[in-house]
C-alpha positions in Angstrom: 100.7 214.4 -114.9 103.5 213.3 -112.6 106.0 211.1 -114.6 106.9 209.0 -111.4 105.3 205.7 -110.8 103.2 204.9 -107.8 105.2 203.4 -105.0 102.3 201.2 -103.8 101.0 199.6 -107.1 103.8 200.6 -109.5 101.3 202.2 -111.9 102.3 205.1 -114.1 98.8 206.7 -114.3 99.5 209.4 -111.5 98.5 213.0 -111.2 99.5 216.0 -109.2 97.7 216.3 -105.9 98.9 219.5 -104.2 101.9 219.9 -101.9 102.7 218.7 -98.4 103.8 221.0 -95.4 107.5 221.2 -96.5 106.4 222.4 -100.0 107.1 219.1 -101.9 104.8 218.1 -104.8 102.3 215.3 -103.9 100.8 212.8 -106.3 97.8 210.5 -106.4 97.5 207.3 -108.3 94.6 207.0 -110.5 94.5 203.2 -110.1 94.8 202.7 -106.4 93.9 206.2 -105.3 96.7 206.3 -102.8 98.8 209.5 -102.3 102.5 209.8 -102.2 105.4 212.3 -102.2 107.8 211.4 -105.0 110.8 213.5 -103.8 110.1 214.6 -100.1 112.1 217.6 -98.7 113.5 217.3 -95.2 112.1 219.5 -92.5 114.9 218.9 -90.1 116.8 221.9 -88.8 120.1 222.6 -90.6 123.3 223.0 -88.6 123.9 226.6 -89.5 120.5 227.6 -88.5 120.8 225.9 -85.2 124.2 227.8 -84.7 122.3 231.0 -85.5 119.6 230.4 -82.9 122.2 229.4 -80.2 124.2 232.6 -81.0 120.9 234.6 -80.6 120.2 233.0 -77.3 123.8 233.9 -76.1 122.9 237.5 -77.2 119.9 237.4 -74.6 117.3 237.9 -77.5 113.9 236.7 -76.3 112.7 233.2 -77.2 109.5 234.5 -78.8 111.6 237.0 -80.9 113.9 234.3 -82.1 111.1 232.0 -82.9 109.4 234.8 -85.0 112.7 235.7 -86.8 113.7 232.1 -87.6 110.2 230.8 -88.2 110.5 228.0 -85.7 108.4 227.0 -82.8 109.1 228.2 -79.3 109.5 224.6 -78.1 112.3 224.2 -80.6 114.0 227.2 -79.2 113.6 225.7 -75.5 114.9 222.4 -76.7 118.0 223.9 -78.2 118.7 226.0 -75.1 118.7 222.7 -73.1 120.8 220.9 -75.6 123.5 223.6 -75.9 123.9 225.3 -72.5 124.7 228.9 -72.6 128.0 230.2 -71.4 
């Protein structure tokens, strides 16, 4: 059982209910049957990873290759390219 309280009804009768997309544990309240994430992980891109992607773009590596290597979507690569113009 998850030791956290339900954020909706404040009940302590909660159980584990799998994980979300970022890998955080999910919980489900036994009283109100609502699901929640006690301590969510951020899925935002970190500044160092963004810098590595921009550096790879400056090295003229393909966008598909960068997306595969860094496990991000190709749209993310395109948006970074527009945000940080290459020299």
